[in-house]
C-alpha positions, 0 to 999 in steps of 0.5 A, spaced: 310 930 552 302 929 552 299 926 558 298 919 554 305 919 553 307 920 560 302 914 562 305 910 557 312 911 560 310 910 567 307 904 565 313 901 562 317 903 568 313 900 573 311 893 569 318 889 570 317 891 578 309 889 578 311 883 574 317 881 579 312 883 585 307 878 582 312 872 581 314 873 589 307 873 591 305 866 587 312 863 590 310 865 597 303 862 595 306 855 592 310 855 598 305 855 603 301 850 599 307 845 599 308 846 607 300 845 608 300 839 604 306 836 608 303 837 614 297 834 612 301 828 610 305 827 616 298 827 620 296 822 615 302 818 616 302 819 624 295 818 625 295 824 629 300 827 634 302 823 640 303 827 647 307 823 652 305 825 659 309 823 666 305 824 672 304 822 679 298 818 682 296 817 689 292 811 692 287 812 698 287 805 700 294 803 700 297 811 701 302 809 695 305 814 690 306 811 683 309 814 677 305 813 670 307 814 663 302 814 658 301 817 651 294 821 651 295 823 644 292 821 638 298 818 635 304 813 637 310 816 640 317 813 638 324 814 641 322 816 648 327 819 653 326 822 660 330 827 663 329 829 671 331 836 674 333 832 680 333 824 682 326 821 684 328 817 690 324 812 695 325 812 702 328 805 702 334 808 697 331 806 690 332 811 685 326 811 681 328 816 676 334 811 675 330 805 673 331 802 666 324 805 664 327 812 665 334 811 664 334 807 658 327 810 655 322 807 651 322 805 643 315 806 642 308 807 646 301 807 642 296 811 643 292 810 650 298 805 652 300 806 660 306 804 664 305 805 672 311 804 676 311 804 684 314 810 687 313 810 695 309 810 701 306 817 701 308 818 709 315 815 708 316 819 702 314 826 706 319 824 712 324 823 707 323 829 703 323 833 710 330 830 712 333 832 706 330 839 706 326 838 700 319 838 702 314 842 698 319 842 692 317 839 685 320 834 681 320 836 673 321 831 668 322 833 661 320 828 656 322 828 648 319 823 643 318 823 635 312 821 631 312 816 626 314 821 620 320 823 625 317 830 627 320 831 634 316 834 641 318 835 648 314 836 654 316 838 661 311 835 667 311 837 674 311 831 679 308 834 686 308 829 692 306 834 697 299 836 694 297 829 697 298 830 704 292 831 708 287 829 703 281 825 706 280 818 704 273 817 701 268 814 706 265 809 701 270 807 697 266 803 692 261 808 691 267 813 690 270 809 685 264 809 681 263 816 681 270 817 679 268 812 673 263 817 671 257 812 673 250 813 676 250 810 683 243 812 685 236 812 683 232 808 679 228 807 672 221 807 671 221 800 671 224 799 678 231 797 675 237 802 676 238 806 669 244 805 665 250 809 665 249 815 661 254 821 658 261 820 654 266 815 657 271 818 662 277 821 658 284 820 661 287 826 665 294 828 668 295 831 675 299 837 674 301 842 668 306 842 663 309 846 658 311 843 651 314 845 644 315 841 638 
């Protein structure tokens, strides 16, 4: 058998294998393209991904604690439900985590929408936690929701009231509020007037870390 005959025989043997491998590669490429198109379509329909955050807030003036629920993502969230690691109670006996906002949940929350619920006075809450042996313990709340096309998400957030104990209040509350809003409070322009605020608008932030999944 000549060399050419050997090569031809090998080519005939390998031809079906190479053809099958080529078909498999094409199939995977088409599948990846289809998945990419599906993701782009979902993003288009949803207007972006929602991110529903739950976090604690502290007011220096009233020393009040509050819980805030807000959608800090780019798209609307639907079918929002909450699950707490343990009940969040106020010092006067109200189970805040059992209120309709958290026990029933929300049908929807648009981007930038925010709901705030008063929790307790910080000092009263810390006394309550100490009496129950919970000082320094974190509350955890898991939020589950969907976007408009029906894709499911969940996030777990930590609620930490103890971190506010001992914080110093601002000596100039009005100036502090302006600084927090990102406004310029000192100096003047070349024409003797106060300069206009510069920079980008302040973005919404959360006060504690979170884990998430889709």
